[in-house]
Biopython code that builds the backbone (N, CA, C, O; Angstrom):
import numpy as np
from Bio.PDB.StructureBuilder import StructureBuilder

atoms = [
    (1, "MET", "N", (-9.872, 14.572, 47.127)),
    (1, "MET", "CA", (-10.719, 15.509, 46.643)),
    (1, "MET", "C", (-11.134, 16.375, 47.898)),
    (1, "MET", "O", (-11.865, 17.308, 47.565)),
    (2, "ALA", "N", (-10.916, 16.327, 48.995)),
    (2, "ALA", "CA", (-11.285, 16.970, 50.198)),
    (2, "ALA", "C", (-10.476, 18.451, 50.072)),
    (2, "ALA", "O", (-11.032, 19.493, 50.420)),
    (3, "ASP", "N", (-9.299, 18.427, 49.612)),
    (3, "ASP", "CA", (-8.493, 19.580, 49.566)),
    (3, "ASP", "C", (-8.609, 20.648, 48.537)),
    (3, "ASP", "O", (-7.836, 21.605, 48.486)),
    (4, "TYR", "N", (-9.737, 20.426, 47.606)),
    (4, "TYR", "CA", (-9.681, 20.982, 46.399)),
    (4, "TYR", "C", (-10.920, 21.887, 46.509)),
    (4, "TYR", "O", (-12.059, 21.507, 46.780)),
    (5, "LYS", "N", (-10.479, 23.271, 46.233)),
    (5, "LYS", "CA", (-11.408, 24.650, 46.520)),
    (5, "LYS", "C", (-11.747, 25.035, 45.372)),
    (5, "LYS", "O", (-10.827, 25.430, 44.656)),
    (6, "HIS", "N", (-13.053, 25.055, 44.848)),
    (6, "HIS", "CA", (-13.367, 25.624, 43.411)),
    (6, "HIS", "C", (-12.903, 27.166, 43.404)),
    (6, "HIS", "O", (-13.002, 27.996, 44.308)),
    (7, "GLY", "N", (-12.470, 27.271, 42.360)),
    (7, "GLY", "CA", (-12.144, 28.679, 41.776)),
    (7, "GLY", "C", (-10.706, 29.126, 42.319)),
    (7, "GLY", "O", (-10.314, 30.283, 42.167)),
    (8, "GLU", "N", (-10.035, 28.266, 42.883)),
    (8, "GLU", "CA", (-8.655, 28.474, 43.396)),
    (8, "GLU", "C", (-7.395, 28.007, 42.511)),
    (8, "GLU", "O", (-6.228, 28.174, 42.866)),
    (9, "MET", "N", (-7.773, 27.432, 41.374)),
    (9, "MET", "CA", (-6.737, 27.073, 40.513)),
    (9, "MET", "C", (-6.164, 27.952, 39.786)),
    (9, "MET", "O", (-6.897, 28.786, 39.255)),
    (10, "ASN", "N", (-4.785, 28.018, 39.566)),
    (10, "ASN", "CA", (-4.276, 28.908, 38.571)),
    (10, "ASN", "C", (-4.470, 28.584, 36.995)),
    (10, "ASN", "O", (-4.122, 27.493, 36.544)),
    (11, "ILE", "N", (-4.972, 29.460, 36.289)),
    (11, "ILE", "CA", (-5.399, 28.877, 35.156)),
    (11, "ILE", "C", (-4.928, 29.779, 33.969)),
    (11, "ILE", "O", (-5.465, 29.861, 32.865)),
    (12, "GLU", "N", (-3.999, 30.330, 34.342)),
    (12, "GLU", "CA", (-2.953, 31.532, 33.394)),
    (12, "GLU", "C", (-2.524, 30.805, 32.458)),
    (12, "GLU", "O", (-2.830, 31.247, 31.351)),
    (13, "ALA", "N", (-1.737, 29.546, 32.446)),
    (13, "ALA", "CA", (-1.664, 28.939, 31.297)),
    (13, "ALA", "C", (-2.368, 28.333, 30.200)),
    (13, "ALA", "O", (-1.951, 28.222, 29.047)),
    (14, "GLN", "N", (-3.601, 27.906, 30.715)),
    (14, "GLN", "CA", (-4.633, 27.591, 30.010)),
    (14, "GLN", "C", (-5.256, 28.536, 29.135)),
    (14, "GLN", "O", (-5.719, 28.259, 28.029)),
    (15, "GLU", "N", (-5.250, 29.707, 29.697)),
    (15, "GLU", "CA", (-6.020, 31.071, 29.152)),
    (15, "GLU", "C", (-4.918, 31.499, 27.996)),
    (15, "GLU", "O", (-5.428, 31.949, 26.969)),
    (16, "LYS", "N", (-3.578, 31.427, 28.021)),
    (16, "LYS", "CA", (-2.809, 31.745, 27.152)),
    (16, "LYS", "C", (-2.727, 30.884, 25.797)),
    (16, "LYS", "O", (-2.564, 31.237, 24.629)),
    (17, "THR", "N", (-2.926, 29.442, 26.476)),
    (17, "THR", "CA", (-2.996, 28.530, 25.351)),
    (17, "THR", "C", (-4.114, 28.841, 24.433)),
    (17, "THR", "O", (-3.930, 29.012, 23.228)),
    (18, "TYR", "N", (-5.535, 28.931, 25.128)),
    (18, "TYR", "CA", (-6.601, 29.383, 24.256)),
    (18, "TYR", "C", (-6.557, 30.385, 23.552)),
    (18, "TYR", "O", (-7.216, 30.459, 22.515)),
    (19, "GLU", "N", (-5.789, 31.333, 23.971)),
    (19, "GLU", "CA", (-5.628, 32.821, 23.106)),
    (19, "GLU", "C", (-4.944, 32.513, 21.890)),
    (19, "GLU", "O", (-5.288, 32.871, 20.764)),
    (20, "SER", "N", (-3.987, 31.848, 22.188)),
    (20, "SER", "CA", (-3.053, 31.378, 20.996)),
    (20, "SER", "C", (-3.724, 30.545, 20.248)),
    (20, "SER", "O", (-3.329, 30.588, 19.082)),
    (21, "PHE", "N", (-4.842, 29.571, 20.486)),
    (21, "PHE", "CA", (-5.315, 28.786, 19.672)),
    (21, "PHE", "C", (-6.169, 29.511, 18.764)),
    (21, "PHE", "O", (-6.162, 29.260, 17.559)),
    (22, "VAL", "N", (-7.041, 30.565, 19.373)),
    (22, "VAL", "CA", (-8.100, 31.378, 18.699)),
    (22, "VAL", "C", (-7.250, 32.222, 17.791)),
    (22, "VAL", "O", (-7.572, 32.118, 16.607)),
    (23, "LYS", "N", (-6.325, 32.966, 18.022)),
    (23, "LYS", "CA", (-5.431, 33.628, 17.024)),
    (23, "LYS", "C", (-5.147, 32.964, 15.885)),
    (23, "LYS", "O", (-5.492, 33.319, 14.758)),
    (24, "ILE", "N", (-4.326, 31.701, 16.254)),
    (24, "ILE", "CA", (-4.262, 30.882, 14.898)),
    (24, "ILE", "C", (-5.394, 30.225, 14.077)),
    (24, "ILE", "O", (-5.222, 29.872, 12.910)),
    (25, "VAL", "N", (-6.451, 30.092, 14.679)),
    (25, "VAL", "CA", (-7.452, 29.773, 13.827)),
    (25, "VAL", "C", (-8.252, 30.869, 13.117)),
    (25, "VAL", "O", (-8.999, 30.661, 12.162)),
    (26, "ALA", "N", (-7.992, 32.178, 13.740)),
    (26, "ALA", "CA", (-8.410, 33.564, 12.923)),
    (26, "ALA", "C", (-7.502, 33.637, 11.818)),
    (26, "ALA", "O", (-7.938, 33.653, 10.666)),
    (27, "TYR", "N", (-6.166, 33.687, 12.091)),
    (27, "TYR", "CA", (-5.274, 34.082, 10.903)),
    (27, "TYR", "C", (-5.323, 32.921, 9.937)),
    (27, "TYR", "O", (-5.193, 33.199, 8.745)),
    (28, "SER", "N", (-5.491, 31.662, 10.283)),
    (28, "SER", "CA", (-5.619, 30.637, 9.272)),
    (28, "SER", "C", (-6.932, 30.796, 8.269)),
    (28, "SER", "O", (-6.891, 30.505, 7.074)),
    (29, "ALA", "N", (-8.252, 31.372, 9.043)),
    (29, "ALA", "CA", (-9.257, 31.275, 8.263)),
    (29, "ALA", "C", (-9.156, 32.424, 7.261)),
    (29, "ALA", "O", (-9.502, 32.283, 6.088)),
    (30, "VAL", "N", (-8.661, 33.589, 7.767)),
    (30, "VAL", "CA", (-8.239, 34.609, 6.841)),
    (30, "VAL", "C", (-7.254, 34.156, 5.806)),
    (30, "VAL", "O", (-7.425, 34.418, 4.615)),
    (31, "ALA", "N", (-6.283, 33.518, 6.224)),
    (31, "ALA", "CA", (-5.364, 33.155, 5.102)),
    (31, "ALA", "C", (-5.970, 32.296, 3.808)),
    (31, "ALA", "O", (-5.608, 32.409, 2.637)),
    (32, "ILE", "N", (-6.902, 31.488, 4.295)),
    (32, "ILE", "CA", (-7.556, 30.516, 3.684)),
    (32, "ILE", "C", (-8.644, 31.372, 2.394)),
    (32, "ILE", "O", (-8.734, 31.171, 1.183)),
    (33, "LEU", "N", (-9.249, 32.215, 3.171)),
    (33, "LEU", "CA", (-10.098, 32.950, 2.430)),
    (33, "LEU", "C", (-9.136, 33.791, 1.234)),
    (33, "LEU", "O", (-9.381, 33.736, 0.029)),
    (34, "VAL", "N", (-8.165, 34.455, 1.755)),
    (34, "VAL", "CA", (-7.251, 35.386, 0.885)),
    (34, "VAL", "C", (-6.739, 34.116, -0.336)),
    (34, "VAL", "O", (-6.680, 34.356, -1.542)),
    (35, "PHE", "N", (-6.503, 33.160, 0.105)),
    (35, "PHE", "CA", (-5.903, 32.140, -0.959)),
    (35, "PHE", "C", (-6.870, 31.867, -2.122)),
    (35, "PHE", "O", (-6.538, 31.987, -3.301)),
    (36, "LEU", "N", (-8.557, 31.349, -1.549)),
    (36, "LEU", "CA", (-9.416, 31.130, -2.319)),
    (36, "LEU", "C", (-9.817, 32.097, -3.375)),
    (36, "LEU", "O", (-10.132, 31.781, -4.522)),
    (37, "VAL", "N", (-9.772, 33.517, -2.804)),
    (37, "VAL", "CA", (-10.004, 34.554, -3.540)),
    (37, "VAL", "C", (-9.061, 34.631, -4.527)),
    (37, "VAL", "O", (-9.479, 34.628, -5.685)),
    (38, "PHE", "N", (-7.650, 34.713, -4.293)),
    (38, "PHE", "CA", (-6.599, 34.619, -5.274)),
    (38, "PHE", "C", (-6.807, 33.618, -6.344)),
    (38, "PHE", "O", (-6.636, 33.888, -7.533)),
    (39, "LEU", "N", (-7.196, 32.403, -5.885)),
    (39, "LEU", "CA", (-7.332, 31.280, -6.876)),
    (39, "LEU", "C", (-8.580, 31.616, -7.886)),
    (39, "LEU", "O", (-8.575, 31.194, -9.042)),
    (40, "TYR", "N", (-9.629, 32.395, -7.364)),
    (40, "TYR", "CA", (-10.777, 32.759, -8.028)),
    (40, "TYR", "C", (-10.268, 33.589, -8.850)),
    (40, "TYR", "O", (-10.468, 33.333, -10.037)),
    (41, "LEU", "N", (-9.561, 34.674, -8.558)),
    (41, "LEU", "CA", (-9.047, 35.684, -9.659)),
    (41, "LEU", "C", (-8.096, 35.150, -10.807)),
    (41, "LEU", "O", (-8.328, 35.489, -11.967)),
    (42, "VAL", "N", (-7.093, 34.370, -10.524)),
    (42, "VAL", "CA", (-6.210, 33.901, -11.380)),
    (42, "VAL", "C", (-7.141, 32.976, -12.370)),
    (42, "VAL", "O", (-7.073, 33.210, -13.577)),
    (43, "ASN", "N", (-8.086, 31.838, -11.854)),
    (43, "ASN", "CA", (-8.405, 31.162, -12.802)),
    (43, "ASN", "C", (-9.577, 31.620, -13.492)),
    (43, "ASN", "O", (-9.981, 31.080, -14.522)),
    (44, "GLY", "N", (-10.284, 32.876, -12.800)),
    (44, "GLY", "CA", (-11.563, 33.435, -13.328)),
    (44, "GLY", "C", (-12.770, 32.372, -13.899)),
    (44, "GLY", "O", (-13.830, 32.820, -14.337)),
]
sb = StructureBuilder()
sb.init_structure("model")
sb.init_model(0)
sb.init_chain("A")
sb.init_seg("    ")
for serial, (resi, resn, name, xyz) in enumerate(atoms, 1):
    if name == "N":
        sb.init_residue(resn, " ", resi, " ")
    sb.init_atom(name, np.array(xyz, "f"), 0.0, 1.0, " ", f" {name:<3s}", serial, name[0])
structure = sb.get_structure()
């Protein structure tokens, strides 16, 4: 642990993964809402 310097780690891959995860969650939430509205309109 002596070689560790706080703030020097490359976190680019983690940031890209998190960004992709947030996009997938957002698109999924919108898709689910659209699907639920569609079911509501069809079944009235």
